[in-house]
Structure formats: structure tokens, C-alpha cells
C-alpha positions in Angstrom: 95.3 83.5 92.7 91.7 82.7 91.2 88.9 85.2 91.2 85.1 84.7 90.3 83.5 87.1 89.4 80.0 87.2 88.8 77.8 90.4 86.9 75.5 90.9 84.3 76.8 91.1 80.4 75.8 95.1 80.7 78.9 95.2 83.8 81.8 93.8 81.1 84.0 97.4 80.1 86.5 98.7 80.0 87.2 99.1 84.1 86.7 95.3 84.5 89.9 94.9 82.5 91.8 96.9 83.1 91.4 95.8 86.7 91.6 91.6 85.8 94.7 93.3 83.5 96.0 94.4 87.0 95.4 92.1 89.4 97.0 89.1 86.5 100.0 91.3 85.5 102.5 89.3 84.5 101.0 85.9 84.5 98.7 83.9 82.0 95.0 83.2 83.4 92.5 81.3 82.1 88.9 83.1 81.4 85.7 80.6 81.6 82.2 81.9 80.5 79.2 80.0 82.3 75.5 81.2 82.5 74.0 80.9 86.0 70.8 79.8 86.6 68.5 80.6 89.7 69.2 77.3 91.5 73.3 78.2 91.7 72.5 81.6 92.6 70.9 79.7 95.4 73.2 76.9 96.1 76.2 80.0 95.9 75.6 82.3 98.4 74.8 79.7 101.0 78.7 79.1 100.5 80.1 82.0 99.0 80.9 85.6 100.4 79.2 88.9 99.0 81.3 90.9 97.5 81.0 94.0 95.8 81.7 94.1 91.8 85.0 95.1 90.5 84.3 98.2 89.1 82.4 99.2 92.7 83.8 101.1 95.5 83.7 100.2 99.5 
């Protein structure tokens, strides 16, 4: 399983960590962090659907 989260540093909280723990329970995970430039944001919006942050309910 692979998932991509785009969020602001202020949104990194205990709820985010708990969500990761639930999604990947019993598995080893690799976490990579990179800065997203405005150009990357534009390119990603064209190719990927938009999802709400993990801490919002839909």
C-alpha cells in the first residue's frame, strides 16, 4: 500500500500519527519528507485527484 499526504507542518499532530499507525499496522513503513514548490503543486494538481487531509471526515 502507498499513500501520499500533502500538508503544512502545522498539520502534523498526534491524529496524523495515529492514522498512519492504523493504516500500516503490523507493517514496516518508509517515511520521506520533501518541500513542495509552487511548480510541483501545479503539476500534481493536474495528475492527481484531491483528497481531504487525514484528520477531516468526509
